C-alpha positions as CSV (number, residue, x, y, z in Angstrom):
1,M,185.9,139.1,168.1
2,G,183.2,137.2,170.6
3,A,184.0,133.9,170.1
4,G,185.4,132.9,173.1
5,K,188.8,133.9,173.8
6,S,189.6,135.9,176.6
7,T,187.2,134.0,179.0
8,K,188.5,130.3,177.4
9,S,191.9,131.6,178.4
10,K,190.9,132.5,181.4
11,E,189.8,128.9,182.3
12,V,192.7,127.1,181.0
13,A,195.5,129.4,182.2
14,A,193.8,128.3,185.0
15,E,193.9,124.8,184.7
16,H,197.6,124.7,184.1
17,N,198.8,126.8,186.2
18,A,200.4,129.4,184.1
19,V,201.0,132.9,183.2
20,L,198.2,134.4,181.3
21,L,198.5,137.3,179.4
22,S,196.2,139.6,177.2
23,E,196.9,141.7,174.5
24,D,193.6,143.9,174.7
25,E,195.8,144.4,178.7
26,W,198.7,145.6,177.2
27,L,197.6,146.8,174.6
28,A,195.5,149.0,177.1
29,A,198.2,149.5,179.5
30,H,201.0,151.0,176.9
31,F,197.9,153.2,174.5
32,P,195.3,154.0,177.1
33,D,192.9,155.7,174.7
34,Q,194.6,155.3,171.6
35,I,193.0,152.8,169.4
36,Q,189.6,154.6,168.2
37,S,189.2,152.2,165.2
38,F,190.9,148.5,163.6
39,D,193.8,150.4,161.8
40,D,194.7,151.8,165.1
41,Y,194.3,147.9,166.9
42,I,196.8,146.7,164.0
43,Q,200.0,149.5,163.6
44,Y,199.7,149.6,168.4
45,S,199.3,145.5,168.1
46,K,202.3,145.6,165.9
47,R,204.4,147.6,168.2
48,I,203.8,145.1,171.1
49,K,204.8,142.0,169.2
50,P,208.5,142.7,169.7
51,F,208.6,142.9,173.4
52,V,206.1,140.6,173.9
53,R,208.3,138.2,171.8
54,K,211.4,138.1,174.5
55,H,208.9,138.3,176.9
56,I,207.1,135.2,176.3
57,Q,209.9,133.7,175.7
58,S,212.0,133.8,178.6
59,L,209.0,132.9,180.8
60,L,209.0,129.6,179.1
61,C,213.0,129.2,178.2
62,V,212.7,129.5,182.4
63,G,209.5,126.1,182.8
64,V,206.3,128.8,183.0
65,N,203.2,128.0,181.7
66,V,202.1,131.1,179.1
67,V,198.7,131.0,177.8
68,M,198.3,134.0,175.1
69,D,194.5,135.6,175.1
70,F,195.6,137.0,171.1
71,P,193.6,136.8,168.0
72,A,194.9,134.3,166.0
73,N,192.4,134.8,163.2
74,T,195.2,135.2,160.2
75,V,197.8,133.0,158.2
76,K,200.0,135.9,159.2
77,Q,199.3,136.2,162.2
78,R,199.9,132.0,163.5
79,L,203.1,132.1,161.6
80,W,204.0,134.8,164.6
81,F,202.8,132.2,166.8
82,A,205.0,129.6,165.0
83,S,208.1,131.6,165.1
84,L,207.9,132.4,169.0
85,C,207.7,128.7,170.0
86,S,209.8,127.1,167.0
87,E,212.6,129.2,167.7
88,I,212.6,128.2,171.5
89,S,211.7,124.9,171.0
90,C,209.1,124.7,173.2
91,K,205.8,123.3,173.5
92,H,201.8,124.7,172.4
93,A,199.2,124.3,172.1
94,L,196.1,126.9,169.9
95,L,192.8,126.5,170.1
96,Y,190.6,127.3,167.8
97,L,187.1,128.5,168.4
98,D,184.6,127.0,166.1
99,V,181.9,129.3,166.9
100,S,179.2,130.8,164.6
101,D,178.9,134.5,163.4
102,D,175.6,134.7,165.1
103,Q,176.8,133.0,168.7
104,C,180.1,135.8,168.7
105,L,177.5,138.7,167.9
106,S,175.3,137.9,170.8
107,Q,178.8,137.8,173.1
108,I,179.6,141.1,171.6
109,A,175.9,143.0,172.7
110,K,176.1,141.0,176.2
111,R,179.5,142.4,176.8
112,R,178.9,146.4,175.4
113,V,176.4,145.6,178.1
114,E,179.0,144.8,181.0
115,Q,181.7,146.6,180.0
116,P,180.4,149.7,178.7
117,E,183.2,151.2,178.0
118,R,184.4,148.8,175.4
119,A,180.5,149.6,173.7
120,H,182.9,152.2,171.2
121,F,184.7,149.1,169.6
122,D,182.4,145.9,169.9
123,T,180.2,146.9,167.2
124,E,178.3,144.5,164.7
125,S,179.7,146.6,161.8
126,V,183.1,145.6,163.5
127,F,183.2,142.0,163.7
128,H,181.8,142.1,160.0
129,H,185.4,143.5,159.2
130,V,186.8,142.1,161.7
131,T,185.9,138.3,160.1
132,R,186.4,139.1,156.7
133,Y,190.0,138.4,157.3
134,F,189.4,135.3,159.1
135,E,191.4,132.4,158.0
136,A,190.5,128.9,159.4
137,P,193.6,127.5,161.0
138,S,195.2,124.1,159.0
139,S,198.3,121.8,159.8
140,D,200.2,122.8,157.6
141,E,201.1,125.7,159.5
142,G,203.3,124.1,162.0
143,L,201.1,124.6,165.2
144,N,199.2,121.9,167.3
145,I,195.9,123.1,166.9
146,V,192.7,122.1,169.0
147,R,189.3,122.2,167.7
148,V,186.5,123.7,169.7
149,E,182.9,123.6,168.8
150,G,180.0,126.2,170.1
151,N,179.9,128.2,173.6
152,T,183.0,127.8,175.2
């Protein structure tokens, strides 16, 4: 949260002429005003995963480059990505944004001003709640990890 995932995703999609798929956009389109807490996010995120998987795999199978703006903060979340890719034997890269908590919190504060509709969720307390689940990616997860340090 606040690491620059969406900004970096847009840059990578433009560089590679790729379709950009954002979890935030899918959730907002399918469940407007229903995500008010972290638990709500988890519930609705799980609901869209089967549809997202099929859609992304279909795009990849016809040769479309895809950039996913989705969190991969835990081993479980990354296993989902790994299985999505392994099922269709596609090339992939997981960008690991190695950003300090202070940098993330600064970005979150800036985003609250720029996007006031997100201010109720983009708080320091939610950041700390989400961050306690973070598990840095490791090479044994079956993903091609590209580490990006500092501000993205």
